[in-house]
ROMI-111591 format. One line per field, with one value per atom (N, C-alpha, C, CB): residue number from 1; residue in one letter; x, y, z. Coordinates in pm, whole numbers, plus 50000, padded with zeros to 5 digits. Glycine has a CB too. Layout:
ROMI-111591
resi = NUM | ...
resn = A | ...
xx = X | ...
yy = Y | ...
zz = Z | ...
This chain:
ROMI-111591
resi = 1 | 1 | 1 | 1 | 2 | 2 | 2 | 2 | 3 | 3 | 3 | 3 | 4 | 4 | 4 | 4 | 5 | 5 | 5 | 5 | 6 | 6 | 6 | 6 | 7 | 7 | 7 | 7 | 8 | 8 | 8 | 8 | 9 | 9 | 9 | 9 | 10 | 10 | 10 | 10 | 11 | 11 | 11 | 11 | 12 | 12 | 12 | 12 | 13 | 13 | 13 | 13 | 14 | 14 | 14 | 14 | 15 | 15 | 15 | 15 | 16 | 16 | 16 | 16 | 17 | 17 | 17 | 17 | 18 | 18 | 18 | 18 | 19 | 19 | 19 | 19 | 20 | 20 | 20 | 20 | 21 | 21 | 21 | 21 | 22 | 22 | 22 | 22 | 23 | 23 | 23 | 23 | 24 | 24 | 24 | 24 | 25 | 25 | 25 | 25 | 26 | 26 | 26 | 26 | 27 | 27 | 27 | 27 | 28 | 28 | 28 | 28 | 29 | 29 | 29 | 29 | 30 | 30 | 30 | 30 | 31 | 31 | 31 | 31 | 32 | 32 | 32 | 32 | 33 | 33 | 33 | 33 | 34 | 34 | 34 | 34 | 35 | 35 | 35 | 35 | 36 | 36 | 36 | 36 | 37 | 37 | 37 | 37 | 38 | 38 | 38 | 38 | 39 | 39 | 39 | 39 | 40 | 40 | 40 | 40 | 41 | 41 | 41 | 41 | 42 | 42 | 42 | 42 | 43 | 43 | 43 | 43 | 44 | 44 | 44 | 44 | 45 | 45 | 45 | 45 | 46 | 46 | 46 | 46 | 47 | 47 | 47 | 47 | 48 | 48 | 48 | 48 | 49 | 49 | 49 | 49 | 50 | 50 | 50 | 50 | 51 | 51 | 51 | 51 | 52 | 52 | 52 | 52 | 53 | 53 | 53 | 53 | 54 | 54 | 54 | 54 | 55 | 55 | 55 | 55 | 56 | 56 | 56 | 56 | 57 | 57 | 57 | 57 | 58 | 58 | 58 | 58 | 59 | 59 | 59 | 59 | 60 | 60 | 60 | 60 | 61 | 61 | 61 | 61 | 62 | 62 | 62 | 62 | 63 | 63 | 63 | 63 | 64 | 64 | 64 | 64 | 65 | 65 | 65 | 65 | 66 | 66 | 66 | 66 | 67 | 67 | 67 | 67 | 68 | 68 | 68 | 68 | 69 | 69 | 69 | 69 | 70 | 70 | 70 | 70 | 71 | 71 | 71 | 71 | 72 | 72 | 72 | 72 | 73 | 73 | 73 | 73 | 74 | 74 | 74 | 74 | 75 | 75 | 75 | 75 | 76 | 76 | 76 | 76 | 77 | 77 | 77 | 77 | 78 | 78 | 78 | 78 | 79 | 79 | 79 | 79 | 80 | 80 | 80 | 80 | 81 | 81 | 81 | 81 | 82 | 82 | 82 | 82 | 83 | 83 | 83 | 83 | 84 | 84 | 84 | 84 | 85 | 85 | 85 | 85 | 86 | 86 | 86 | 86 | 87 | 87 | 87 | 87 | 88 | 88 | 88 | 88 | 89 | 89 | 89 | 89 | 90 | 90 | 90 | 90 | 91 | 91 | 91 | 91 | 92 | 92 | 92 | 92 | 93 | 93 | 93 | 93 | 94 | 94 | 94 | 94 | 95 | 95 | 95 | 95 | 96 | 96 | 96 | 96 | 97 | 97 | 97 | 97 | 98 | 98 | 98 | 98 | 99 | 99 | 99 | 99 | 100 | 100 | 100 | 100 | 101 | 101 | 101 | 101 | 102 | 102 | 102 | 102 | 103 | 103 | 103 | 103 | 104 | 104 | 104 | 104 | 105 | 105 | 105 | 105 | 106 | 106 | 106 | 106 | 107 | 107 | 107 | 107 | 108 | 108 | 108 | 108 | 109 | 109 | 109 | 109 | 110 | 110 | 110 | 110 | 111 | 111 | 111 | 111
resn = X | X | X | X | X | X | X | X | X | X | X | X | X | X | X | X | X | X | X | X | X | X | X | X | X | X | X | X | X | X | X | X | X | X | X | X | X | X | X | X | X | X | X | X | X | X | X | X | X | X | X | X | X | X | X | X | X | X | X | X | X | X | X | X | X | X | X | X | X | X | X | X | X | X | X | X | X | X | X | X | X | X | X | X | X | X | X | X | X | X | X | X | X | X | X | X | X | X | X | X | X | X | X | X | X | X | X | X | X | X | X | X | X | X | X | X | X | X | X | X | X | X | X | X | X | X | X | X | X | X | X | X | X | X | X | X | X | X | X | X | X | X | X | X | X | X | X | X | X | X | X | X | X | X | X | X | X | X | X | X | X | X | X | X | X | X | X | X | X | X | X | X | X | X | X | X | X | X | X | X | X | X | X | X | X | X | X | X | X | X | X | X | X | X | X | X | X | X | X | X | X | X | X | X | X | X | X | X | X | X | X | X | X | X | X | X | X | X | X | X | X | X | X | X | X | X | X | X | X | X | X | X | X | X | X | X | X | X | X | X | X | X | X | X | X | X | X | X | X | X | X | X | X | X | X | X | X | X | X | X | X | X | X | X | X | X | X | X | X | X | X | X | X | X | X | X | X | X | X | X | X | X | X | X | X | X | X | X | X | X | X | X | X | X | X | X | X | X | X | X | X | X | X | X | X | X | X | X | X | X | X | X | X | X | X | X | X | X | X | X | X | X | X | X | X | X | X | X | X | X | X | X | X | X | X | X | X | X | X | X | X | X | X | X | X | X | X | X | X | X | X | X | X | X | X | X | X | X | X | X | X | X | X | X | X | X | X | X | X | X | X | X | X | X | X | X | X | X | X | X | X | X | X | X | X | X | X | X | X | X | X | X | X | X | X | X | X | X | X | X | X | X | X | X | X | X | X | X | X | X | X | X | X | X | X | X | X | X | X | X | X | X | X | X | X | X | X | X | X | X | X | X | X | X | X | X | X | X | X | X | X | X | X | X
xx = 12743 | 12600 | 12541 | 12549 | 12441 | 12376 | 12225 | 12413 | 12160 | 12014 | 11962 | 11959 | 11860 | 11803 | 11664 | 11797 | 11629 | 11495 | 11397 | 11486 | 11272 | 11173 | 11153 | 11041 | 11175 | 11152 | 11271 | 11123 | 11383 | 11502 | 11487 | 11632 | 11509 | 11499 | 11631 | 11461 | 11630 | 11750 | 11775 | 11736 | 11672 | 11690 | 11778 | 11554 | 11745 | 11824 | 11967 | 11758 | 11984 | 12118 | 12204 | 12110 | 12144 | 12219 | 12224 | 12156 | 12152 | 12150 | 12073 | 12291 | 11968 | 11887 | 11751 | 11870 | 11693 | 11562 | 11456 | 11559 | 11353 | 11245 | 11149 | 11167 | 11086 | 10985 | 10867 | 11041 | 10748 | 10629 | 10612 | 10502 | 10578 | 10546 | 10402 | 10569 | 10366 | 10230 | 10136 | 10233 | 10187 | 10100 | 10129 | 10110 | 10242 | 10277 | 10311 | 10397 | 10309 | 10333 | 10478 | 10290 | 10578 | 10716 | 10759 | 10811 | 10836 | 10883 | 10998 | 10926 | 11025 | 11138 | 11250 | 11096 | 11366 | 11476 | 11462 | 11617 | 11445 | 11416 | 11524 | 11402 | 11649 | 11759 | 11782 | 11885 | 11719 | 11743 | 11673 | 11693 | 11747 | 11685 | 11598 | 11792 | 11611 | 11530 | 11483 | 11612 | 11354 | 11304 | 11185 | 11266 | 11164 | 11054 | 10968 | 11107 | 10838 | 10746 | 10706 | 10620 | 10719 | 10693 | 10599 | 10825 | 10527 | 10443 | 10500 | 10293 | 10509 | 10562 | 10478 | 10569 | 10545 | 10474 | 10517 | 10500 | 10646 | 10694 | 10807 | 10743 | 10811 | 10918 | 10964 | 10870 | 11082 | 11131 | 11254 | 11163 | 11249 | 11366 | 11458 | 11327 | 11585 | 11680 | 11728 | 11799 | 11779 | 11830 | 11960 | 11727 | 12040 | 12165 | 12136 | 12269 | 12242 | 12226 | 12162 | 12359 | 12176 | 12117 | 11972 | 12200 | 11921 | 11782 | 11768 | 11701 | 11880 | 11877 | 11846 | 12014 | 11747 | 11708 | 11819 | 11576 | 11840 | 11940 | 11871 | 12030 | 11941 | 11882 | 11890 | 11953 | 11858 | 11868 | 11740 | 11991 | 11695 | 11566 | 11579 | 11466 | 11497 | 11483 | 11350 | 11493 | 11354 | 11234 | 11202 | 11252 | 11082 | 11038 | 10917 | 11006 | 10912 | 10801 | 10760 | 10835 | 10640 | 10588 | 10606 | 10438 | 10668 | 10684 | 10548 | 10793 | 10500 | 10369 | 10381 | 10281 | 10498 | 10521 | 10671 | 10465 | 10705 | 10844 | 10858 | 10888 | 10964 | 10992 | 11131 | 10982 | 11140 | 11268 | 11280 | 11279 | 11393 | 11417 | 11417 | 11551 | 11352 | 11337 | 11473 | 11261 | 11575 | 11708 | 11772 | 11799 | 11719 | 11774 | 11701 | 11770 | 11604 | 11530 | 11577 | 11376 | 11621 | 11663 | 11573 | 11815 | 11491 | 11392 | 11304 | 11462 | 11270 | 11182 | 11249 | 11073 | 11382 | 11456 | 11549 | 11539 | 11550 | 11635 | 11782 | 11604 | 11859 | 12002 | 12083 | 12045 | 12115 | 12184 | 12317 | 12208 | 12396 | 12528 | 12517 | 12603 | 12418 | 12401 | 12363 | 12294 | 12303 | 12257 | 12372 | 12162 | 12489 | 12608 | 12583 | 12651 | 12535 | 12504 | 12627 | 12442 | 12603 | 12705 | 12660 | 12728 | 12749 | 12715 | 12798 | 12738 | 12738 | 12806 | 12890 | 12705 | 13018 | 13109 | 13119 | 13246 | 13218 | 13232 | 13291 | 13315 | 13384 | 13448 | 13365 | 13586 | 13404 | 13327 | 13315 | 13392 | 13412 | 13409 | 13422 | 13520 | 13395 | 13413 | 13286 | 13452 | 13303 | 13194 | 13247 | 13135 | 13158 | 13193 | 13093 | 13197 | 13133 | 13040 | 13025 | 13087 | 12915 | 12889 | 12877 | 12759 | 12953 | 12949 | 12952 | 13065 | 12953 | 12951 | 13068 | 12952 | 13182 | 13299 | 13280 | 13421 | 13186 | 13159 | 13055 | 13112 | 12994 | 12889 | 12945 | 12813 | 12884 | 12910 | 12777 | 13019 | 12768 | 12642 | 12661 | 12595 | 12564 | 12564 | 12418 | 12628 | 12385 | 12248 | 12215 | 12223 | 12096 | 12050 | 12015 | 11927 | 12049 | 12010 | 11859 | 12078 | 11809 | 11663 | 11635 | 11612 | 11527 | 11495 | 11384 | 11463
yy = 84575 | 84578 | 84518 | 84724 | 84436 | 84370 | 84388 | 84220 | 84389 | 84394 | 84257 | 84435 | 84258 | 84133 | 84113 | 84133 | 83988 | 83955 | 83983 | 83805 | 84014 | 84048 | 83939 | 84076 | 83814 | 83706 | 83684 | 83578 | 83754 | 83742 | 83836 | 83774 | 83784 | 83865 | 83937 | 83777 | 84069 | 84148 | 84152 | 84290 | 84135 | 84125 | 84004 | 84114 | 83890 | 83768 | 83784 | 83647 | 83839 | 83857 | 83946 | 83917 | 84048 | 84143 | 84098 | 84281 | 83993 | 83948 | 84041 | 83933 | 84105 | 84199 | 84139 | 84331 | 84185 | 84139 | 84240 | 84115 | 84197 | 84289 | 84314 | 84235 | 84430 | 84467 | 84526 | 84570 | 84479 | 84526 | 84677 | 84454 | 84741 | 84884 | 84902 | 84948 | 85025 | 85053 | 85095 | 85160 | 85171 | 85229 | 85183 | 85377 | 85119 | 85073 | 84924 | 85155 | 84859 | 84714 | 84674 | 84662 | 84744 | 84698 | 84709 | 84779 | 84610 | 84616 | 84714 | 84477 | 84747 | 84832 | 84742 | 84939 | 84800 | 84724 | 84733 | 84780 | 84620 | 84616 | 84686 | 84472 | 84671 | 84726 | 84875 | 84651 | 84934 | 85075 | 85165 | 85109 | 85259 | 85348 | 85457 | 85412 | 85475 | 85573 | 85508 | 85705 | 85520 | 85470 | 85553 | 85320 | 85552 | 85626 | 85529 | 85741 | 85551 | 85479 | 85577 | 85422 | 85536 | 85627 | 85564 | 85666 | 85651 | 85610 | 85673 | 85651 | 85593 | 85640 | 85753 | 85525 | 85863 | 85973 | 85986 | 86105 | 85959 | 85967 | 85866 | 86111 | 85806 | 85715 | 85763 | 85563 | 85823 | 85886 | 85815 | 86033 | 85775 | 85717 | 85830 | 85627 | 85824 | 85930 | 85915 | 85929 | 86024 | 86024 | 86101 | 86084 | 86077 | 86151 | 86284 | 86069 | 86362 | 86495 | 86494 | 86564 | 86383 | 86374 | 86327 | 86281 | 86296 | 86249 | 86099 | 86307 | 86027 | 85880 | 85829 | 85823 | 85741 | 85688 | 85599 | 85609 | 85611 | 85532 | 85426 | 85622 | 85319 | 85215 | 85256 | 85079 | 85381 | 85440 | 85516 | 85533 | 85509 | 85566 | 85657 | 85456 | 85760 | 85849 | 85817 | 86002 | 85777 | 85738 | 85847 | 85598 | 85903 | 86006 | 85956 | 86139 | 85989 | 85943 | 86044 | 85813 | 86023 | 86105 | 86026 | 86142 | 86088 | 86025 | 86026 | 86097 | 85907 | 85896 | 85854 | 85797 | 85810 | 85776 | 85783 | 85634 | 85828 | 85839 | 85764 | 85989 | 85684 | 85610 | 85651 | 85454 | 85705 | 85749 | 85693 | 85906 | 85627 | 85576 | 85692 | 85497 | 85673 | 85778 | 85833 | 85724 | 85749 | 85791 | 85895 | 85671 | 85908 | 86005 | 86138 | 85946 | 86152 | 86277 | 86349 | 86252 | 86473 | 86556 | 86678 | 86596 | 86689 | 86797 | 86801 | 86933 | 86684 | 86674 | 86697 | 86770 | 86716 | 86742 | 86624 | 86876 | 86581 | 86470 | 86508 | 86429 | 86426 | 86451 | 86375 | 86409 | 86441 | 86378 | 86316 | 86481 | 86388 | 86339 | 86212 | 86447 | 86204 | 86087 | 85963 | 86116 | 85982 | 85870 | 85793 | 85920 | 85855 | 85788 | 85736 | 85671 | 85826 | 85791 | 85744 | 85910 | 85658 | 85618 | 85668 | 85461 | 85739 | 85797 | 85732 | 85949 | 85715 | 85659 | 85767 | 85601 | 85734 | 85829 | 85808 | 85820 | 85872 | 85869 | 85742 | 85982 | 85679 | 85559 | 85435 | 85543 | 85326 | 85201 | 85150 | 85095 | 85181 | 85132 | 85247 | 85030 | 85371 | 85487 | 85518 | 85609 | 85522 | 85556 | 85654 | 85428 | 85731 | 85828 | 85817 | 85973 | 85861 | 85866 | 86010 | 85775 | 86037 | 86169 | 86153 | 86234 | 86233 | 86227 | 86367 | 86144 | 86378 | 86508 | 86598 | 86487 | 86539 | 86621 | 86698 | 86532 | 86660 | 86734 | 86845 | 86638 | 86851 | 86950 | 87091 | 86915 | 87183 | 87326 | 87398 | 87379 | 87516 | 87591 | 87713 | 87633 | 87736 | 87853 | 87896 | 87822 | 88006 | 88053 | 88125 | 88146 | 88099 | 88165 | 88311 | 88090 | 88401 | 88540 | 88555 | 88632 | 88644 | 88671 | 88781 | 88712 | 88760 | 88856 | 88948 | 88787
zz = 84121 | 84135 | 84008 | 84160 | 84028 | 83915 | 83926 | 83909 | 83811 | 83811 | 83854 | 83670 | 83935 | 83984 | 83927 | 84138 | 83904 | 83858 | 83971 | 83812 | 83938 | 84041 | 84149 | 83976 | 84113 | 84210 | 84304 | 84136 | 84282 | 84367 | 84487 | 84287 | 84606 | 84727 | 84752 | 84850 | 84734 | 84763 | 84913 | 84707 | 84994 | 85140 | 85171 | 85213 | 85112 | 85137 | 85087 | 85069 | 84966 | 84911 | 85000 | 84772 | 85060 | 85144 | 85290 | 85135 | 85326 | 85464 | 85556 | 85514 | 85504 | 85582 | 85614 | 85505 | 85724 | 85767 | 85726 | 85920 | 85653 | 85616 | 85732 | 85496 | 85731 | 85829 | 85752 | 85937 | 85781 | 85709 | 85724 | 85760 | 85614 | 85615 | 85660 | 85476 | 85697 | 85743 | 85631 | 85848 | 85532 | 85430 | 85287 | 85435 | 85265 | 85130 | 85135 | 85072 | 85022 | 85016 | 85041 | 84883 | 84983 | 85003 | 85150 | 84915 | 85197 | 85335 | 85352 | 85381 | 85479 | 85516 | 85568 | 85624 | 85595 | 85655 | 85806 | 85608 | 85871 | 86014 | 86097 | 86060 | 86063 | 86144 | 86122 | 86114 | 86023 | 85993 | 86096 | 85850 | 86157 | 86255 | 86192 | 86339 | 86062 | 85989 | 85859 | 85961 | 85832 | 85704 | 85660 | 85713 | 85530 | 85469 | 85391 | 85377 | 85397 | 85310 | 85201 | 85389 | 85076 | 84963 | 84863 | 84894 | 84793 | 84680 | 84555 | 84702 | 84450 | 84323 | 84267 | 84223 | 84226 | 84161 | 84015 | 84235 | 83987 | 83849 | 83829 | 83814 | 83711 | 83670 | 83533 | 83667 | 83529 | 83406 | 83353 | 83431 | 83226 | 83163 | 83120 | 83042 | 83161 | 83127 | 82984 | 83224 | 82931 | 82794 | 82789 | 82695 | 82684 | 82668 | 82598 | 82589 | 82574 | 82517 | 82379 | 82511 | 82306 | 82172 | 82175 | 82085 | 82293 | 82305 | 82304 | 82194 | 82292 | 82292 | 82433 | 82241 | 82444 | 82575 | 82631 | 82565 | 82761 | 82832 | 82916 | 82921 | 82950 | 83036 | 83183 | 83014 | 83211 | 83344 | 83375 | 83356 | 83499 | 83535 | 83655 | 83564 | 83657 | 83772 | 83836 | 83731 | 83963 | 84035 | 84137 | 84105 | 84130 | 84223 | 84299 | 84149 | 84426 | 84506 | 84611 | 84571 | 84664 | 84774 | 84903 | 84750 | 85002 | 85132 | 85202 | 85219 | 85240 | 85305 | 85451 | 85230 | 85494 | 85635 | 85663 | 85668 | 85783 | 85827 | 85958 | 85842 | 85969 | 86092 | 86140 | 86068 | 86261 | 86317 | 86458 | 86318 | 86486 | 86620 | 86720 | 86627 | 86832 | 86933 | 86977 | 87054 | 86982 | 87026 | 86934 | 87036 | 86812 | 86716 | 86717 | 86576 | 86806 | 86819 | 86945 | 86824 | 86928 | 87040 | 87042 | 87031 | 87145 | 87153 | 87027 | 87172 | 86976 | 86861 | 86727 | 86876 | 86726 | 86602 | 86573 | 86612 | 86448 | 86406 | 86420 | 86260 | 86492 | 86515 | 86411 | 86659 | 86303 | 86190 | 86232 | 86081 | 86310 | 86351 | 86435 | 86429 | 86522 | 86608 | 86527 | 86715 | 86411 | 86329 | 86265 | 86221 | 86256 | 86200 | 86058 | 86291 | 85972 | 85833 | 85756 | 85763 | 85658 | 85562 | 85427 | 85562 | 85356 | 85227 | 85118 | 85228 | 85003 | 84886 | 84823 | 84782 | 84792 | 84730 | 84580 | 84792 | 84518 | 84373 | 84317 | 84331 | 84386 | 84335 | 84361 | 84397 | 84299 | 84308 | 84451 | 84223 | 84536 | 84674 | 84775 | 84697 | 84734 | 84821 | 84901 | 84738 | 85032 | 85124 | 85228 | 85192 | 85287 | 85389 | 85503 | 85332 | 85621 | 85732 | 85779 | 85848 | 85848 | 85903 | 86054 | 85841 | 86126 | 86272 | 86331 | 86327 | 86462 | 86529 | 86490 | 86678 | 86455 | 86419 | 86288 | 86407 | 86204 | 86081 | 86100 | 85973 | 86215 | 86239 | 86249 | 86367 | 86178 | 86196 | 86177 | 86095 | 86231 | 86224 | 86135 | 86366 | 86049 | 85962 | 85950 | 85820 | 86014 | 86014 | 85884 | 86134 | 85832 | 85710 | 85742 | 85650 | 85651 | 85674 | 85668 | 85571 | 85746 | 85747 | 85645 | 85891 | 85570 | 85465 | 85497 | 85344
């Protein structure tokens, strides 16, 4: 992974098609069945234990719009397993998927 200059299209580099957002300027990924439109609330530069600033940032935002493909809603609830998510793992090339076989139910105790 490399840092890109602002004028470089990461959509083009990744071979993805942009789709205009409704409430924010940056586009969404057209092929994504789930996307969020967010507004920046905080941009924090991280630091090490001694207080030295790192070239790493924590970006926090407020979700202002949610787009979910109708096929992923079951009785109005998002079906995580049906979405077939891909998750980034610990190693440089490690990824995982989530499917129905990982689903288990654990009800929270009522207080």
